[in-house]
N, C-alpha and C positions, 0 to 999 in steps of 0.2 A: 211576982211581977206580971202585969197583964200584957196582952198582945198589942203590938204597935199597929196603928191604922195606916197602911201603906198607900192606899188609894188617894187620900187628900194630899199626901206628901208628893207623890208623883205628879199629880196635877199641877201643884205649885211650881215644881221644877220645870215642867214643860212650858208653863207660862213665862217663866224667867228667860228660857232659851229663845223663845220666839221674840221676846222683847229685845234681847241683845242683838239678834240678827237684823231686826228692823232698824235698830239704831245704827249698825254698821253700814247698811245700805244707804241710809240717809246721809251719813258722813261722806261716803264715796261719791255720791251724787253731787254733793256740794263742793268737794275738793278734788280738782283734776290731777294733782301730783299723787295723791293717794290712789287714784284710779290707775295711773301709768305704772305704778309699782306693782300692782296686782297683775296687770297684763303680762304675758310672756315676752321677754326681750328677744330680738332677731340676732342670731349668731353670725359672725363674719369669720372668714378664713384668711390667714396670713399667707401671702404669696410674694414671690420675686418675679418681676416682669422684665421684658426687654423690648425696646423699640426697634423695629426691623426696617431695613431698606434694601432694595434690589442691588445686586452686584454681579460682577463676572468672577466665576470661580473655576480654577483649573481642576479638572477632574483627575482623581488619582486612582489608578488601577492597582489592586493588590493581589499578590499571589505568593506561593511558597515553592521552594525548590532547594536542592542540595548543591553545595559548592563543589566544583570539579576543576582540576587544573586543565588548562588548554592543551598542554603538551605532555604526553606520557609515552615513553619508549621502552622497549625491551632491549637489553644488552645481550647480543649474541656474538660470540667470537667467530671470526672468519677462518681461523686456523686452529688446529688441534695441538695439544701439548699439555705440559705440566705447569700449573700456576706456581710461580716462585715468589711472588710478592703481591700484596694488596694494600689499598689505601687504608689508613688508620680509621677513617670514618665510614668504612663500608659495613655499616650495620643499619638495620631498619630504623628509619627516622634520622639517620646521619645525613649531613650535607657535605657534598664534594664540590669544591670550587671548579669553575669552568677551566678546562685545559689541564687539570691535574690528572695524573695516571690513576685509573681505577684499579687495574690489576695488570700484572706482567706474566706472560707465558714464556717459558724457557726459549730463548732465541737461538741457541747454538745450532740445532739442526737446520734452521733456516739460514743462518749465516754461512753454513757449509754449502747449501744449495746456491746461495748468491755467488760464492766464490767459484763454484763449478760453472755456473751460467756465464760469469764474466770470462772465464777461460775459453768457453765456447765462442763467445763474441770475438775475443782476441784471435782465436784460431781462424775464424772466417775472415777477419780483417787481413791477416797474414796471407791467406789464400788469394785474396783480391790483389794484394801488393805483388805477390809472386807472379800472378797472371799478367800484371802490367809489365813486369820485367821481361817475361817470356815474349810478350807481344813486341816489345822494343827489339829484342834479340832476333825474333823471326823477321821483322821488317828489315833489319840489317842483313840477315842471311839471304833474304829474298833479293835484296839489291845485288849481293855478290853472285847469286845463282843466275840472275838475269844477265849480268855482265858475262859470266862464263858461258851462258847459252849464246849470247851474241858472238863471242869469240869463236865458239864451236861452229856456228853457222858460217862465219867468215872463212874459217879453215876449210870447211866442207866445200865452200864455193871455189876456193883457190885450188883444192885438190882436184875438183871436177874440171876446172879450166886447164890444169897441167895435164891431166889425163887426156882431155880432148885435144891438147896440143902435141901429144905424143911424148911429152916429157915425163909426166907423172904416171903412176901405176894405179891399177884398180884397187890394190890393197890399201894404198894411202886414202883412196876415196872411202873405202869401207871403214877404215879407222876413224876418219873424220865424221862419218855418219853415226858411228857408235858414240862418239863424244857428244854429238848433238842430242842423241836420244837420252844419254845419261844426264846431260844438263837440263833437258826438258823435264825429265822425271823429278830432278831435284827442285826445279822451279815449281812444278805442280804440287809437290809435297809441301813446300814452304808456304805456298798460297793456301793450300787446304788447312794447314795448321793455323795460319794467321786468321783464316775465316772462322775457325772454331773458338778463337779467343773471346770475342764478344759474348758468345753463348755461355762459355765457361764463367766469364765475369758475371753475367746476369744470374747464373745459377749460384755462384758464390755470394752474390749480394742478397739473393733470396734466403739462402741459408744463414747469412749474417742477420737479416731482419728477423728470422725465426728465433735465432739465438738471443737477439736483443729483446724480443717479446717475452721469451722465457725468463730472461734476466729481470725484466720489469715485473713479471708476475711474482717471482720469488722475492724480489726486493719489496714488493707490496706485502707479501706474506710476512716478511721479516718486520715490516713496519706495524703490521696488524698483531704482532705478539704483544704490543703495548697498547692498551685501550685507554683513551683519555675521555674525560667528561665533556660532552658536546655543549653543555651549559651548566650553570650552577645548579646542581641536581640534588634532590632529596631521594634517598634510597627508600623505595616503597616495599620492595620484596628482594630477598637474597636467597640464591639457590646454589652457593658455591663455598668452597673452603680452600685455604692455602694447601699446597702440595697435592691438590686434586688434579687428575688428568681429565681434561675436558675435550669434547669433540666439537669440531667446527659445526656451527648451526644450532648448538644446544643453548637453551635459554638460561642465562646466568643471573641477571638482575632486572629489576624494573625500576626505572628512574623517572622522576616527576620534576617538571619545571614549574616552580611556584611563582614565577614572576608575572604570569598572567593567569587569572582565575575567571571562570565562567559559572553562571547560575542559570539553569534552564527553568523557566517559569511558565507553567500552563495557565492560560487565561480562558475564561468563558468566551466562546467565539462571538457571541452577540456583543458583549462588552468590548472585545477587541476590535470588531468591525466598526463599532460606533465611536470609540474614543481613541484608539491608537493613532499616532501621527506618522504618516508616510510621506516620503519625499515625492515631489512632483517629477514625473518621468521627463527627462530632458528631450528636446526635439532631436530626432535622429538616433536616439539611443536604441539599442537592441530590444525588441519587444519579446517578452517571455510570458508564460502563463503563471509564473511564480510571483510572489509578493514583491512589490518595489521596495527599495531601501527604506528602513525605518529612520526617522530623525534621531540623531544621537543625543537624546535628552538625558540629563543627569538623573540617576535613580538612587534610591537609598535601600540598603540591606540591613536587616536587624536579625541577629542570631536569636532564635526563639527560646534558647535556654539561658540567655544572658540576663541575670537579675539586675545588672546595672544599666541595662538599656544601651549597650555599646552598638554603634552604628558605623557603617562604612559606605563610601560613595562609589558608584559605578556608572557605566554608560550603557544605554540600550544599544545593542549591536545589530541584531538581525532576527528574522523569523526563522525558526529551525524546522518546525513541522506543524502539520494540521492533522488532528485525529477526529475522523468523522464519527467514531463510535462514542467518544466522550464529549464531542462537540467542544473541543478545546483547541486553542491556537497557542503553540509554545514559542515564546520569545527567549532570547539569550541576553543576559546582562553581563558585561565584561568589566572586570575589576583589575586595575594595574597593581603590580606588586607593592609600589610605594603607598597606595591607598589601603592595601590590606594589612600593612604593618601594624604592630601593636602600638597603641597610643597611651601614654602616661602609665606605663607599667601593666596595661591590660593585655589580654591575649589577642593575637592577630586573627584575622579571617583566614581560615584554612580549609583545605579540601575535606569534604564530608559533613561540614556544618549544615544544618537545616535552617534556612533563613526565610524571613518574611520580606518581600520586596515591595517597594512603593514606586510606581511608574507614573510620571506625569502624562496626562492625556490632553485632549482638546478642551478648551474652556467652555463652560456653560454660561450663557449670557442671561442677565435679568432674572436671577434666581435669588431666593431668600435663604440664607444659611442660618439655621436654628439648631439649638441642642437637640440631639436625637430623642431625649426623653420628653421633649415638648410635644411630640407627635404620638398620637394613640395608635394602637395596633390596627385600627380601621381607618387610618389616615385622616384623623381629625385633630384640630388644634384649639386650645382655649385662649380666648382673648379677654383682656380687661377693657370693658366699655362702660364708662361712667361708674367706675368702681363696682361693676357687676360682671359676673362671669358669663361669657357667651361662647358657644361651641360652633365652629365652622369647619366644613370639609375642605381639604386641600389636596392638591395633586403632587405627589412625591416624585421628583425627577430621579433621585438616587440618594442612598445614604453613603456617607463618606467619613470613616473614622467615628468621631463622637458627634458628628453633625448630620442633619438631614437637609437636603437641598430641595426647597419647595418651588415648584414651577408655576403654580397658579393657586388662587384661593386667598392670597394675602395682598395687602396694599401698602404702599410706603407709609410709614408712620404708625402702622398697627402695633399695638402693645400686647405681645404674646406673654402668656404665663409660662415661666420656665420651671416652676416648682412642680414636682411630680405629684399628681392628684389621682385619686381612685374614685371613678364614677361620680364626679361632682354634678350638682344640679345647676341647670341654667338659672341665671338671675341671682345666684348666690352673692351675697354682699362680700366684698373683698377688702382686706386690709393689706395694702401694698407696702411691703417692708423695704424694698429697694427696686430701682429701675435702672437698667443699663441702656445707654443711648448707642445707637449704631448697630453694626453687624455683630455676629456671634463671635468674631475673633477677639 
């Protein structure tokens, strides 16, 4: 077999390829549809848009804090003694109804002291009665003595007249004078004793008052041997046992009133000063350097660990403190017991829970509420203009939950793109899948 001549073959193939290319170019030039199919098609992106309009939006301040009972007291006995009985619910977490006895200290020693003090009061009363009788008797005696003195004086006068007339004797005069002296002494003694009676009565009354005070104290001690719940109380801490001898003033229990709860919420001081709602100070009211009263606006609390989103309602109560180091203003939300109760079998709001609070503030006027993901990190927003993407800078007033509140940069009727986009190009062709009319709500 001889060699193949490749040069003529290659030349022929090249000629065929050039001819085919010229033929294709001729066809494209003559047929526009064929020309368009060859050109690269412009790609569009599918987006969801929203038509915006200005509105008034109530600002919401958010913060976090722990729930705490408004009232918590330590139970400290005022008397010493042995604990002889305790309430059956006196365990940590147990609830003791208001007015029921928490525990009882042996009352017998105090009952004996009460009996002794009553005897002292009775004795003082009897002393006062006796002095009254003595005073009456002394007054009677004084009247008799005064009459005897008058008679003695008359007898002395007659004896002196008889003596001076030569009929009587000096001895008779001396005897009459002695009778006068004796009667005078008896009268002075009776007057002196009678004068002492008021002082003795006053002293007896003072001693009676002292005895009555002692009786009141020991009666109070006796009453304090039984300690009753001052409110419907939850036992938070227990430091006592039955048959234990306790000393007056020693801490036995810690009780909590769960009927009113409070949550302390630290807020950024700039947010607080700009958006918190304070009451107008009334004319003539006392002027102080502390914050005026907050408006009692309704607030919402959400337990951060609740998977089911359980919420409770409270009321903004007061400003508690200002911390210059952290630049925070702490406000207190108060929750009534009926609001804190469990709903539909769920757990109640209780002391110790860490909650997120939502507090209504002043309204923002003429702002545009848009989904937060519609605003870029550098405060720009994408609009749909004639089915093309346009980028515009905006001024963000604040973010609130899932929304951004735009203060400027938008106009009524603008169609914003709510689909999340990553570095899109301006003038990109858009395919609008859906459009929401109105605000972001």
